[in-house]
DRENZAZA-523193 format. One record per residue: residue in one letter; y, z, x of N, C-alpha, C in turn. Coordinates in Angstrom, 1 decimal. Layout:
BEGIN
+------+--------+--------+--------+--------+--------+--------+--------+--------+--------+
| code |     nv |     nw |     nu |    cav |    caw |    cau |     cv |     cw |     cu |
+------+--------+--------+--------+--------+--------+--------+--------+--------+--------+
|    A |      Y |      Z |      X |      Y |      Z |      X |      Y |      Z |      X |
...
+------+--------+--------+--------+--------+--------+--------+--------+--------+--------+
***
This chain:
BEGIN
+------+--------+--------+--------+--------+--------+--------+--------+--------+--------+
| code |     nv |     nw |     nu |    cav |    caw |    cau |     cv |     cw |     cu |
+------+--------+--------+--------+--------+--------+--------+--------+--------+--------+
|    M |   -1.2 |    0.0 |    0.8 |    0.0 |    0.0 |    0.0 |    1.2 |    0.0 |    0.9 |
|    N |    2.1 |   -1.0 |    0.7 |    3.4 |   -1.0 |    1.4 |    4.5 |   -0.1 |    0.7 |
|    V |    5.6 |   -0.1 |    1.4 |    6.7 |    0.8 |    0.9 |    7.1 |    0.3 |   -0.5 |
|    M |    7.3 |   -1.0 |   -0.6 |    7.8 |   -1.5 |   -1.9 |    6.8 |   -1.2 |   -3.0 |
|    Q |    5.5 |   -1.3 |   -2.8 |    4.5 |   -1.0 |   -3.8 |    4.6 |    0.5 |   -4.1 |
|    A |    4.7 |    1.3 |   -3.1 |    4.8 |    2.8 |   -3.4 |    6.0 |    3.1 |   -4.2 |
|    A |    7.1 |    2.5 |   -3.9 |    8.4 |    2.8 |   -4.7 |    8.2 |    2.4 |   -6.2 |
|    L |    7.5 |    1.3 |   -6.4 |    7.3 |    0.8 |   -7.8 |    6.2 |    1.7 |   -8.5 |
|    A |    5.3 |    2.2 |   -7.7 |    4.2 |    3.0 |   -8.3 |    4.6 |    4.4 |   -8.6 |
|    R |    5.6 |    4.9 |   -7.9 |    6.0 |    6.3 |   -8.0 |    6.5 |    6.6 |   -9.4 |
|    K |    6.1 |    7.6 |  -10.0 |    6.6 |    8.0 |  -11.3 |    6.5 |    9.5 |  -11.5 |
|    S |    7.1 |   10.1 |  -12.4 |    7.0 |   11.6 |  -12.7 |    5.6 |   11.8 |  -13.3 |
|    I |    4.8 |   12.7 |  -12.7 |    3.5 |   13.1 |  -13.2 |    3.7 |   14.4 |  -14.0 |
|    R |    3.3 |   14.3 |  -15.2 |    3.5 |   15.5 |  -16.1 |    2.1 |   16.1 |  -16.6 |
|    A |    1.1 |   15.7 |  -15.9 |   -0.3 |   16.3 |  -16.2 |   -1.1 |   16.1 |  -14.9 |
|    F |   -1.4 |   17.3 |  -14.3 |   -2.1 |   17.2 |  -13.0 |   -3.5 |   17.7 |  -13.2 |
|    S |   -4.5 |   17.2 |  -12.4 |   -5.8 |   17.7 |  -12.4 |   -5.8 |   19.0 |  -11.6 |
|    P |   -6.7 |   19.9 |  -11.9 |   -6.9 |   21.2 |  -11.1 |   -7.5 |   20.9 |   -9.8 |
|    R |   -7.9 |   19.7 |   -9.5 |   -8.5 |   19.4 |   -8.2 |   -7.6 |   19.7 |   -7.1 |
|    P |   -8.0 |   20.5 |   -6.1 |   -7.0 |   21.0 |   -5.1 |   -6.6 |   19.8 |   -4.1 |
|    V |   -5.5 |   20.0 |   -3.5 |   -5.1 |   19.1 |   -2.4 |   -5.2 |   19.9 |   -1.1 |
|    S |   -5.8 |   19.3 |   -0.1 |   -6.1 |   20.0 |    1.1 |   -4.8 |   20.3 |    1.9 |
|    R |   -4.8 |   21.3 |    2.7 |   -3.7 |   21.6 |    3.6 |   -3.5 |   20.4 |    4.6 |
|    Q |   -4.6 |   19.8 |    5.0 |   -4.5 |   18.7 |    6.0 |   -3.8 |   17.5 |    5.4 |
|    T |   -4.1 |   17.2 |    4.1 |   -3.4 |   16.1 |    3.4 |   -1.9 |   16.4 |    3.3 |
|    L |   -1.6 |   17.6 |    2.9 |   -0.2 |   18.0 |    2.7 |    0.6 |   18.0 |    4.1 |
|    Q |   -0.1 |   18.4 |    5.1 |    0.5 |   18.4 |    6.4 |    0.7 |   17.0 |    6.9 |
|    E |   -0.2 |   16.1 |    6.7 |    0.0 |   14.7 |    7.1 |    1.2 |   14.1 |    6.4 |
|    I |    1.4 |   14.4 |    5.1 |    2.5 |   13.9 |    4.3 |    3.8 |   14.5 |    4.9 |
|    M |    3.8 |   15.8 |    5.2 |    5.0 |   16.5 |    5.6 |    5.4 |   16.0 |    7.0 |
|    E |    4.5 |   15.8 |    7.9 |    4.8 |   15.4 |    9.3 |    5.5 |   14.1 |    9.3 |
|    V |    5.1 |   13.2 |    8.4 |    5.7 |   11.9 |    8.3 |    7.1 |   12.0 |    7.6 |
|    A |    7.1 |   12.8 |    6.5 |    8.3 |   12.9 |    5.7 |    9.5 |   13.5 |    6.6 |
|    L |    9.2 |   14.3 |    7.5 |   10.2 |   14.9 |    8.4 |   10.9 |   13.9 |    9.3 |
|    R |   10.4 |   12.6 |    9.2 |   11.2 |   11.5 |    9.9 |   12.3 |   11.0 |    9.0 |
|    A |   12.5 |   11.6 |    7.8 |   13.6 |   11.1 |    7.0 |   14.9 |   11.3 |    7.6 |
|    P |   15.9 |   10.5 |    7.3 |   17.2 |   10.6 |    8.0 |   18.0 |   11.8 |    7.4 |
|    S |   18.9 |   12.4 |    8.2 |   19.8 |   13.4 |    7.8 |   21.1 |   13.3 |    8.5 |
|    W |   22.2 |   13.9 |    8.0 |   23.5 |   13.8 |    8.6 |   23.4 |   14.3 |   10.1 |
|    G |   23.8 |   13.4 |   11.0 |   23.8 |   13.7 |   12.4 |   22.5 |   14.3 |   12.9 |
|    N |   21.4 |   14.0 |   12.3 |   20.1 |   14.5 |   12.7 |   20.0 |   16.0 |   12.6 |
|    T |   20.8 |   16.6 |   11.6 |   20.9 |   18.1 |   11.5 |   19.6 |   18.6 |   10.9 |
|    Q |   18.8 |   17.8 |   10.1 |   17.6 |   18.3 |    9.5 |   17.7 |   19.7 |    8.9 |
|    P |   18.6 |   19.8 |    7.9 |   18.9 |   21.1 |    7.4 |   17.9 |   21.8 |    6.5 |
|    W |   16.9 |   21.0 |    6.2 |   15.9 |   21.5 |    5.2 |   14.9 |   22.5 |    5.7 |
|    G |   14.4 |   23.3 |    4.8 |   13.2 |   24.1 |    5.0 |   12.3 |   24.0 |    3.8 |
|    F |   11.0 |   24.3 |    4.0 |   10.0 |   24.1 |    2.9 |    9.1 |   25.3 |    2.9 |
|    A |    8.7 |   25.7 |    1.7 |    7.6 |   26.6 |    1.4 |    6.6 |   25.8 |    0.6 |
|    I |    5.4 |   25.6 |    1.1 |    4.4 |   24.9 |    0.4 |    3.4 |   25.9 |   -0.1 |
|    V |    3.3 |   25.9 |   -1.4 |    2.6 |   27.1 |   -2.1 |    1.4 |   26.5 |   -2.9 |
|    G |    0.3 |   27.2 |   -2.8 |   -0.9 |   26.9 |   -3.7 |   -1.7 |   28.2 |   -4.0 |
|    G |   -2.8 |   28.0 |   -4.6 |   -3.7 |   29.1 |   -4.8 |   -3.1 |   30.3 |   -5.6 |
|    E |   -3.5 |   31.5 |   -5.3 |   -3.0 |   32.7 |   -6.0 |   -1.5 |   32.9 |   -6.0 |
|    P |   -0.8 |   32.6 |   -4.9 |    0.7 |   32.8 |   -4.9 |    1.3 |   31.9 |   -5.9 |
|    L |    0.8 |   30.6 |   -6.0 |    1.4 |   29.7 |   -7.0 |    1.0 |   30.1 |   -8.4 |
|    D |   -0.2 |   30.6 |   -8.6 |   -0.5 |   31.1 |   -9.9 |    0.4 |   32.3 |  -10.4 |
|    R |    0.7 |   33.1 |   -9.4 |    1.6 |   34.2 |   -9.8 |    3.0 |   33.7 |  -10.1 |
|    I |    3.5 |   32.8 |   -9.4 |    4.8 |   32.2 |   -9.7 |    4.8 |   31.6 |  -11.1 |
|    R |    3.7 |   30.8 |  -11.4 |    3.6 |   30.2 |  -12.7 |    3.6 |   31.3 |  -13.8 |
|    E |    2.7 |   32.3 |  -13.7 |    2.6 |   33.3 |  -14.7 |    3.9 |   34.0 |  -15.0 |
|    E |    4.6 |   34.4 |  -13.9 |    5.9 |   35.1 |  -14.1 |    7.0 |   34.2 |  -14.7 |
|    C |    7.0 |   33.0 |  -14.3 |    8.0 |   32.1 |  -14.8 |    7.8 |   31.7 |  -16.3 |
|    V |    6.5 |   31.6 |  -16.7 |    6.1 |   31.4 |  -18.1 |    6.5 |   32.6 |  -18.9 |
|    E |    6.3 |   33.8 |  -18.4 |    6.6 |   35.0 |  -19.2 |    8.2 |   35.1 |  -19.3 |
|    L |    8.9 |   34.8 |  -18.3 |   10.4 |   34.8 |  -18.4 |   10.9 |   33.8 |  -19.4 |
|    T |   10.2 |   32.6 |  -19.4 |   10.6 |   31.6 |  -20.3 |   10.3 |   32.0 |  -21.7 |
|    R |    9.1 |   32.6 |  -21.9 |    8.8 |   33.0 |  -23.3 |    9.8 |   34.1 |  -23.8 |
|    Q |   10.2 |   35.0 |  -22.9 |   11.2 |   36.0 |  -23.3 |   12.6 |   35.5 |  -23.5 |
|    G |   12.8 |   34.2 |  -23.1 |   14.2 |   33.7 |  -23.2 |   15.1 |   34.2 |  -22.2 |
|    V |   14.6 |   34.6 |  -21.1 |   15.5 |   35.1 |  -20.0 |   16.4 |   34.0 |  -19.5 |
|    P |   17.7 |   34.1 |  -19.5 |   18.6 |   33.0 |  -19.1 |   18.3 |   32.5 |  -17.7 |
|    P |   18.2 |   31.2 |  -17.4 |   18.0 |   30.7 |  -16.1 |   19.1 |   31.1 |  -15.1 |
|    A |   18.8 |   31.2 |  -13.9 |   19.8 |   31.6 |  -12.8 |   19.5 |   30.8 |  -11.6 |
|    P |   19.6 |   29.4 |  -11.7 |   19.3 |   28.6 |  -10.5 |   20.4 |   28.9 |   -9.4 |
|    E |   20.0 |   28.7 |   -8.2 |   21.0 |   28.9 |   -7.1 |   21.8 |   27.7 |   -6.8 |
|    V |   21.4 |   26.6 |   -7.3 |   22.2 |   25.4 |   -7.2 |   22.5 |   25.0 |   -8.7 |
|    V |   23.7 |   24.9 |   -9.0 |   24.1 |   24.7 |  -10.4 |   23.6 |   23.4 |  -10.9 |
|    M |   23.0 |   23.4 |  -12.1 |   22.5 |   22.2 |  -12.7 |   23.6 |   21.4 |  -13.4 |
|    P |   23.5 |   20.1 |  -13.6 |   24.5 |   19.4 |  -14.3 |   24.7 |   19.9 |  -15.7 |
|    S |   25.9 |   20.1 |  -16.2 |   26.2 |   20.5 |  -17.5 |   26.8 |   19.4 |  -18.4 |
|    S |   27.2 |   18.3 |  -17.8 |   27.8 |   17.2 |  -18.5 |   27.7 |   16.0 |  -17.7 |
|    W |   27.7 |   14.9 |  -18.4 |   27.7 |   13.5 |  -17.8 |   28.6 |   12.6 |  -18.6 |
|    G |   28.8 |   11.4 |  -18.1 |   29.6 |   10.4 |  -18.8 |   28.8 |    9.9 |  -20.0 |
|    E |   29.4 |    9.1 |  -20.8 |   28.7 |    8.7 |  -22.1 |   27.4 |    7.9 |  -21.8 |
|    V |   27.5 |    7.0 |  -20.8 |   26.3 |    6.2 |  -20.5 |   25.2 |    7.1 |  -20.0 |
|    E |   25.5 |    7.9 |  -19.0 |   24.5 |    8.8 |  -18.4 |   23.9 |    9.8 |  -19.5 |
|    T |   24.7 |   10.3 |  -20.4 |   24.3 |   11.1 |  -21.5 |   23.3 |   10.4 |  -22.4 |
|    S |   23.6 |    9.2 |  -22.7 |   22.7 |    8.4 |  -23.6 |   21.3 |    8.2 |  -22.9 |
|    R |   21.3 |    7.9 |  -21.6 |   20.0 |    7.8 |  -20.9 |   19.3 |    9.1 |  -20.9 |
|    Y |   19.9 |   10.2 |  -20.7 |   19.3 |   11.5 |  -20.6 |   18.6 |   11.8 |  -22.0 |
|    K |   19.4 |   11.6 |  -23.0 |   18.9 |   11.9 |  -24.4 |   17.7 |   10.9 |  -24.7 |
|    A |   17.8 |    9.7 |  -24.3 |   16.7 |    8.7 |  -24.6 |   15.5 |    9.1 |  -23.8 |
|    L |   15.6 |    9.7 |  -22.6 |   14.4 |   10.1 |  -21.9 |   13.6 |   11.1 |  -22.7 |
|    G |   14.3 |   12.2 |  -23.2 |   13.6 |   13.2 |  -23.9 |   13.0 |   12.7 |  -25.2 |
|    R |   13.8 |   11.8 |  -25.9 |   13.3 |   11.3 |  -27.2 |   12.0 |   10.4 |  -26.9 |
|    D |   12.1 |    9.5 |  -25.9 |   11.0 |    8.6 |  -25.7 |    9.7 |    9.4 |  -25.2 |
|    L |   10.0 |   10.4 |  -24.3 |    8.8 |   11.2 |  -23.8 |    8.1 |   11.9 |  -24.9 |
|    F |    8.9 |   12.5 |  -25.8 |    8.3 |   13.3 |  -26.9 |    7.6 |   12.3 |  -27.9 |
|    E |    8.1 |   11.1 |  -28.0 |    7.4 |   10.2 |  -28.9 |    6.1 |    9.8 |  -28.3 |
|    A |    6.1 |    9.6 |  -26.9 |    4.8 |    9.2 |  -26.3 |    3.8 |   10.3 |  -26.4 |
|    L |    4.3 |   11.6 |  -26.4 |    3.4 |   12.7 |  -26.6 |    3.1 |   13.1 |  -28.0 |
|    E |    3.7 |   12.3 |  -28.9 |    3.6 |   12.5 |  -30.4 |    4.0 |   13.9 |  -30.8 |
|    I |    5.2 |   14.3 |  -30.2 |    5.8 |   15.6 |  -30.6 |    7.0 |   15.3 |  -31.5 |
|    R |    6.9 |   15.7 |  -32.7 |    8.0 |   15.4 |  -33.6 |    9.2 |   16.2 |  -33.3 |
|    R |   10.4 |   15.7 |  -33.7 |   11.7 |   16.3 |  -33.5 |   11.7 |   17.7 |  -34.1 |
|    D |   11.0 |   17.9 |  -35.3 |   11.1 |   19.2 |  -36.0 |    9.9 |   20.1 |  -35.6 |
|    D |    9.0 |   19.7 |  -34.7 |    7.9 |   20.5 |  -34.3 |    8.3 |   21.4 |  -33.2 |
|    M |    8.9 |   22.5 |  -33.5 |    9.5 |   23.4 |  -32.5 |    8.4 |   24.1 |  -31.7 |
|    E |    7.2 |   24.3 |  -32.3 |    6.2 |   25.0 |  -31.6 |    5.6 |   24.1 |  -30.5 |
|    R |    5.4 |   22.9 |  -30.8 |    4.9 |   22.0 |  -29.7 |    6.0 |   21.7 |  -28.7 |
|    R |    7.2 |   21.7 |  -29.1 |    8.3 |   21.6 |  -28.1 |    8.3 |   22.8 |  -27.1 |
|    K |    8.2 |   24.0 |  -27.7 |    8.2 |   25.2 |  -26.9 |    7.0 |   25.2 |  -26.0 |
|    A |    5.8 |   24.7 |  -26.5 |    4.6 |   24.6 |  -25.7 |    4.8 |   23.7 |  -24.5 |
|    Y |    5.5 |   22.6 |  -24.8 |    5.8 |   21.6 |  -23.7 |    6.6 |   22.3 |  -22.6 |
|    Y |    7.6 |   23.0 |  -22.9 |    8.5 |   23.6 |  -21.9 |    7.7 |   24.7 |  -21.1 |
|    L |    6.7 |   25.3 |  -21.8 |    5.9 |   26.3 |  -21.0 |    5.0 |   25.5 |  -20.0 |
|    E |    4.6 |   24.3 |  -20.4 |    3.9 |   23.5 |  -19.4 |    4.8 |   23.1 |  -18.2 |
|    V |    6.0 |   22.8 |  -18.5 |    7.0 |   22.6 |  -17.4 |    7.0 |   23.8 |  -16.5 |
|    A |    7.1 |   25.0 |  -17.0 |    7.1 |   26.2 |  -16.2 |    5.9 |   26.4 |  -15.4 |
|    R |    4.8 |   25.8 |  -15.9 |    3.5 |   25.9 |  -15.2 |    3.4 |   24.8 |  -14.2 |
|    L |    4.4 |   24.0 |  -14.0 |    4.5 |   22.9 |  -13.1 |    3.4 |   21.8 |  -13.5 |
|    F |    3.2 |   21.7 |  -14.8 |    2.2 |   20.8 |  -15.4 |    0.9 |   20.9 |  -14.7 |
|    G |    0.5 |   22.1 |  -14.3 |   -0.8 |   22.3 |  -13.7 |   -1.0 |   21.8 |  -12.3 |
|    A |    0.1 |   21.5 |  -11.6 |    0.0 |   21.0 |  -10.2 |   -0.7 |   22.1 |   -9.3 |
|    P |   -1.6 |   21.7 |   -8.5 |   -2.3 |   22.6 |   -7.7 |   -1.5 |   23.1 |   -6.4 |
|    A |   -0.4 |   22.4 |   -6.2 |    0.5 |   22.8 |   -5.1 |    1.9 |   22.5 |   -5.4 |
|    A |    2.8 |   23.3 |   -4.9 |    4.2 |   23.0 |   -5.1 |    4.9 |   23.1 |   -3.7 |
|    I |    5.9 |   22.2 |   -3.6 |    6.7 |   22.1 |   -2.4 |    8.1 |   22.6 |   -2.8 |
|    Y |    8.6 |   23.7 |   -2.2 |    9.9 |   24.2 |   -2.5 |   10.8 |   23.9 |   -1.4 |
|    L |   11.9 |   23.2 |   -1.6 |   12.9 |   22.9 |   -0.6 |   14.0 |   23.9 |   -0.6 |
|    H |   14.4 |   24.5 |    0.5 |   15.5 |   25.4 |    0.6 |   16.5 |   25.0 |    1.7 |
|    L |   17.7 |   25.4 |    1.6 |   18.8 |   25.2 |    2.6 |   19.5 |   26.5 |    2.9 |
|    A |   20.1 |   26.5 |    4.1 |   20.9 |   27.7 |    4.5 |   22.0 |   27.9 |    3.5 |
|    R |   22.3 |   29.2 |    3.3 |   23.4 |   29.6 |    2.4 |   24.7 |   29.0 |    3.1 |
|    G |   25.6 |   28.6 |    2.2 |   26.9 |   28.0 |    2.7 |   26.7 |   26.6 |    3.2 |
|    F |   25.6 |   25.9 |    2.8 |   25.3 |   24.6 |    3.3 |   26.4 |   23.6 |    3.0 |
|    N |   26.6 |   22.6 |    3.9 |   27.6 |   21.5 |    3.6 |   27.0 |   20.6 |    2.5 |
|    P |   27.8 |   20.1 |    1.6 |   27.3 |   19.3 |    0.5 |   26.5 |   18.1 |    0.9 |
|    Y |   26.7 |   17.6 |    2.2 |   25.9 |   16.5 |    2.7 |   24.4 |   16.9 |    2.8 |
|    A |   24.2 |   18.2 |    2.9 |   22.8 |   18.6 |    3.0 |   22.0 |   18.3 |    1.8 |
|    L |   22.7 |   18.3 |    0.6 |   22.0 |   17.9 |   -0.6 |   21.5 |   16.5 |   -0.6 |
|    M |   22.4 |   15.6 |    0.0 |   21.9 |   14.2 |    0.1 |   20.7 |   14.2 |    1.0 |
|    D |   20.7 |   14.9 |    2.1 |   19.6 |   14.9 |    3.0 |   18.3 |   15.5 |    2.3 |
|    A |   18.5 |   16.5 |    1.5 |   17.4 |   17.1 |    0.7 |   16.8 |   16.0 |   -0.2 |
|    G |   17.6 |   15.3 |   -0.9 |   17.1 |   14.3 |   -1.8 |   16.3 |   13.2 |   -1.1 |
|    I |   16.8 |   12.8 |    0.1 |   16.2 |   11.8 |    0.9 |   14.8 |   12.2 |    1.3 |
|    V |   14.7 |   13.4 |    1.8 |   13.4 |   13.9 |    2.3 |   12.4 |   14.1 |    1.1 |
|    L |   12.9 |   14.6 |    0.0 |   12.0 |   14.8 |   -1.1 |   11.5 |   13.5 |   -1.7 |
|    Q |   12.3 |   12.5 |   -1.7 |   11.9 |   11.1 |   -2.1 |   10.9 |   10.6 |   -1.1 |
|    T |   11.1 |   10.8 |    0.1 |   10.1 |   10.4 |    1.1 |    8.8 |   11.0 |    0.9 |
|    I |    8.8 |   12.3 |    0.6 |    7.5 |   13.0 |    0.3 |    6.8 |   12.4 |   -0.9 |
|    A |    7.6 |   12.1 |   -2.0 |    7.1 |   11.5 |   -3.2 |    6.4 |   10.2 |   -2.9 |
|    L |    7.0 |    9.3 |   -2.1 |    6.5 |    8.0 |   -1.8 |    5.2 |    8.1 |   -0.9 |
|    L |    5.2 |    9.1 |    0.1 |    4.1 |    9.3 |    0.9 |    2.9 |    9.8 |    0.1 |
|    A |    3.2 |   10.6 |   -0.9 |    2.2 |   11.2 |   -1.8 |    1.5 |   10.0 |   -2.6 |
|    V |    2.2 |    9.1 |   -3.0 |    1.6 |    7.9 |   -3.7 |    0.6 |    7.2 |   -2.8 |
|    G |    1.0 |    7.1 |   -1.5 |    0.1 |    6.4 |   -0.6 |   -1.2 |    7.2 |   -0.3 |
|    Q |   -1.2 |    8.5 |   -0.7 |   -2.4 |    9.3 |   -0.5 |   -3.1 |    9.4 |   -1.9 |
|    G |   -2.7 |    8.7 |   -2.9 |   -3.4 |    8.7 |   -4.2 |   -3.0 |    9.9 |   -5.0 |
|    L |   -1.8 |   10.6 |   -4.6 |   -1.3 |   11.7 |   -5.3 |   -0.1 |   11.4 |   -6.1 |
|    G |    0.3 |   12.3 |   -7.0 |    1.5 |   12.2 |   -7.8 |    2.4 |   13.4 |   -7.6 |
|    T |    3.6 |   13.2 |   -8.0 |    4.6 |   14.3 |   -7.8 |    5.5 |   14.4 |   -9.1 |
|    C |    6.1 |   15.5 |   -9.2 |    7.2 |   15.6 |  -10.3 |    8.3 |   16.5 |   -9.7 |
|    F |    9.5 |   16.0 |   -9.7 |   10.6 |   16.8 |   -9.3 |   10.9 |   17.7 |  -10.5 |
|    L |   11.0 |   19.0 |  -10.3 |   11.1 |   20.0 |  -11.4 |   12.2 |   21.0 |  -11.2 |
|    A |   13.4 |   20.7 |  -11.7 |   14.5 |   21.6 |  -11.7 |   14.1 |   22.9 |  -12.3 |
|    M |   13.3 |   22.9 |  -13.3 |   12.9 |   24.1 |  -14.0 |   12.0 |   25.0 |  -13.1 |
|    S |   11.5 |   24.5 |  -12.1 |   10.6 |   25.3 |  -11.2 |   11.5 |   26.3 |  -10.3 |
|    V |   12.8 |   26.1 |  -10.3 |   13.6 |   27.0 |   -9.5 |   14.7 |   27.7 |  -10.3 |
|    I |   14.5 |   27.8 |  -11.6 |   15.5 |   28.5 |  -12.5 |   15.4 |   30.0 |  -12.4 |
|    Y |   14.2 |   30.5 |  -11.9 |   14.0 |   31.9 |  -11.6 |   13.8 |   32.1 |  -10.1 |
|    P |   14.8 |   31.9 |   -9.3 |   14.6 |   31.9 |   -7.9 |   14.0 |   33.2 |   -7.3 |
|    D |   14.3 |   34.3 |   -7.9 |   13.8 |   35.6 |   -7.4 |   12.3 |   35.6 |   -7.4 |
|    V |   11.7 |   35.0 |   -8.5 |   10.2 |   35.0 |   -8.6 |    9.7 |   34.1 |   -7.4 |
|    V |   10.2 |   32.9 |   -7.3 |    9.7 |   32.0 |   -6.3 |    9.9 |   32.6 |   -4.9 |
|    R |   11.1 |   33.1 |   -4.7 |   11.4 |   33.7 |   -3.3 |   10.4 |   34.8 |   -2.9 |
|    R |   10.1 |   35.6 |   -3.9 |    9.2 |   36.7 |   -3.6 |    7.8 |   36.3 |   -3.2 |
|    H |    7.2 |   35.3 |   -4.0 |    5.9 |   34.9 |   -3.7 |    5.8 |   33.8 |   -2.7 |
|    A |    6.9 |   33.0 |   -2.5 |    6.8 |   31.9 |   -1.5 |    7.4 |   32.4 |   -0.2 |
|    E |    7.8 |   33.7 |   -0.1 |    8.3 |   34.2 |    1.2 |    9.5 |   33.5 |    1.7 |
|    I |   10.5 |   33.2 |    0.8 |   11.7 |   32.5 |    1.2 |   12.8 |   33.5 |    1.6 |
|    P |   13.3 |   33.4 |    2.7 |   14.3 |   34.5 |    3.2 |   15.6 |   34.4 |    2.3 |
|    Q |   16.2 |   35.6 |    2.2 |   17.4 |   35.7 |    1.4 |   18.6 |   34.9 |    1.9 |
|    D |   18.6 |   34.5 |    3.2 |   19.7 |   33.6 |    3.7 |   19.5 |   32.1 |    3.4 |
|    R |   18.5 |   31.8 |    2.6 |   18.2 |   30.4 |    2.2 |   18.4 |   30.3 |    0.7 |
|    V |   18.9 |   29.1 |    0.3 |   19.2 |   28.8 |   -1.1 |   18.0 |   27.9 |   -1.6 |
|    L |   17.4 |   28.3 |   -2.7 |   16.3 |   27.5 |   -3.3 |   16.9 |   26.3 |   -4.0 |
|    V |   16.6 |   25.1 |   -3.6 |   17.2 |   23.9 |   -4.2 |   16.4 |   23.2 |   -5.2 |
|    M |   15.1 |   22.9 |   -4.9 |   14.3 |   22.1 |   -5.8 |   12.8 |   22.4 |   -5.5 |
|    G |   12.0 |   22.3 |   -6.5 |   10.6 |   22.4 |   -6.4 |    9.9 |   21.0 |   -6.8 |
|    L |    8.9 |   20.7 |   -6.1 |    8.2 |   19.4 |   -6.4 |    6.7 |   19.8 |   -6.6 |
|    G |    6.2 |   19.5 |   -7.8 |    4.8 |   19.6 |   -8.0 |    4.0 |   18.5 |   -7.4 |
|    I |    2.9 |   18.7 |   -6.8 |    2.1 |   17.6 |   -6.2 |    0.7 |   17.8 |   -6.4 |
|    G |   -0.1 |   16.8 |   -6.7 |   -1.5 |   16.9 |   -6.9 |   -2.0 |   15.5 |   -7.4 |
|    H |   -3.3 |   15.6 |   -7.9 |   -3.9 |   14.4 |   -8.4 |   -3.6 |   14.2 |   -9.9 |
|    P |   -3.0 |   13.1 |  -10.3 |   -2.7 |   12.9 |  -11.7 |   -3.9 |   12.8 |  -12.6 |
|    V |   -3.8 |   13.3 |  -13.8 |   -4.8 |   13.0 |  -14.9 |   -4.5 |   11.5 |  -15.3 |
|    P |   -5.3 |   10.5 |  -15.0 |   -4.9 |    9.1 |  -15.2 |   -4.6 |    8.7 |  -16.6 |
|    D |   -5.4 |    9.2 |  -17.6 |   -5.2 |    8.7 |  -18.9 |   -4.4 |    9.6 |  -19.8 |
|    H |   -3.7 |   10.6 |  -19.3 |   -2.9 |   11.5 |  -20.1 |   -1.7 |   10.7 |  -20.6 |
|    P |   -1.3 |   10.8 |  -21.9 |   -0.1 |   10.1 |  -22.4 |    1.1 |   10.4 |  -21.6 |
|    A |    1.3 |   11.6 |  -21.1 |    2.5 |   11.9 |  -20.3 |    2.5 |   11.1 |  -19.0 |
|    N |    1.4 |   10.8 |  -18.5 |    1.3 |   10.0 |  -17.2 |    1.3 |    8.5 |  -17.5 |
|    L |    1.0 |    8.1 |  -18.7 |    1.1 |    6.7 |  -19.0 |    2.6 |    6.3 |  -19.3 |
|    F |    3.3 |    7.3 |  -19.7 |    4.8 |    7.1 |  -20.0 |    5.5 |    6.8 |  -18.7 |
|    R |    6.4 |    5.8 |  -18.8 |    7.4 |    5.5 |  -17.7 |    8.8 |    5.4 |  -18.3 |
|    S |    9.7 |    6.0 |  -17.7 |   11.1 |    5.9 |  -18.2 |   11.7 |    4.6 |  -17.8 |
|    P |   12.5 |    4.0 |  -18.6 |   13.1 |    2.7 |  -18.3 |   14.2 |    2.8 |  -17.2 |
|    R |   14.5 |    1.8 |  -16.6 |   15.6 |    1.7 |  -15.6 |   16.6 |    0.6 |  -16.0 |
|    G |   17.8 |    0.8 |  -15.7 |   18.8 |   -0.2 |  -16.0 |   18.6 |   -1.4 |  -15.1 |
|    S |   19.2 |   -2.5 |  -15.5 |   19.1 |   -3.7 |  -14.6 |   20.0 |   -3.6 |  -13.4 |
|    P |   19.7 |   -4.3 |  -12.4 |   20.6 |   -4.3 |  -11.2 |   22.0 |   -4.6 |  -11.5 |
|    D |   22.3 |   -5.5 |  -12.4 |   23.7 |   -5.8 |  -12.8 |   24.5 |   -4.6 |  -13.3 |
|    E |   23.8 |   -3.6 |  -13.8 |   24.5 |   -2.4 |  -14.3 |   25.1 |   -1.6 |  -13.2 |
|    F |   24.5 |   -1.7 |  -12.0 |   24.9 |   -0.8 |  -10.9 |   25.5 |   -1.5 |   -9.6 |
|    I |   25.2 |   -2.8 |   -9.5 |   25.5 |   -3.4 |   -8.2 |   26.6 |   -4.5 |   -8.4 |
|    R |   27.5 |   -4.5 |   -7.5 |   28.5 |   -5.6 |   -7.3 |   28.2 |   -6.2 |   -6.0 |
|    W |   28.1 |   -7.5 |   -6.0 |   27.9 |   -8.3 |   -4.7 |   29.2 |   -8.8 |   -4.2 |
|    I |   29.6 |   -8.5 |   -3.0 |   30.9 |   -8.9 |   -2.5 |   30.6 |   -9.6 |   -1.2 |
|    G |   31.1 |  -10.9 |   -1.1 |   30.9 |  -11.6 |    0.2 |   29.6 |  -12.3 |    0.3 |
|    F |   28.9 |  -12.4 |   -0.8 |   27.6 |  -13.1 |   -0.9 |   27.7 |  -14.3 |   -1.8 |
|    D |   27.0 |  -15.4 |   -1.5 |   27.0 |  -16.5 |   -2.4 |   26.2 |  -16.2 |   -3.7 |
+------+--------+--------+--------+--------+--------+--------+--------+--------+--------+
***
């Protein structure tokens, strides 16, 4: 599989097999991913790769906090508003995904159950948590996105799937305690990684993308 094929094959996996991913496989992915570019080669990222019982404890505690309705407290502020076009895409994603899962708009119980699955990282057998030093320069977030996307593409090449999960870091104290992340680091993003359940409706679903003409202007080309 070449890079272009991996980029086209990558998608958000929302149903993982319990089949474990070996440390060796994850290490191979990470060693290559760390070749990702960063501002001035600063390589500001740090990672906690968690599986087994520690990940189970993170899942259990986050699910319980979600059930209790404890307000999220992410260390990196999530978007609260977008422009009109971006908002329409965001709303369409939720609508189309729930339609693919046959969850009606008025079925609040199934919707709540879905969000609990998000808190469980969709059953991923491993999670990669990225953290940055407190007081990080905003450019470090760009570097973080680049290295996480590199991980996601390399995972595809290993027959694995990933899902970027902002909800995985909304209770940072839980993650920090079980993933042994120091207090001088800011928890930025969690990535579920594992073997996809191939025929699950959530994994058959693919979100649409805009056409190149929506985003790109060509200047100085014929």
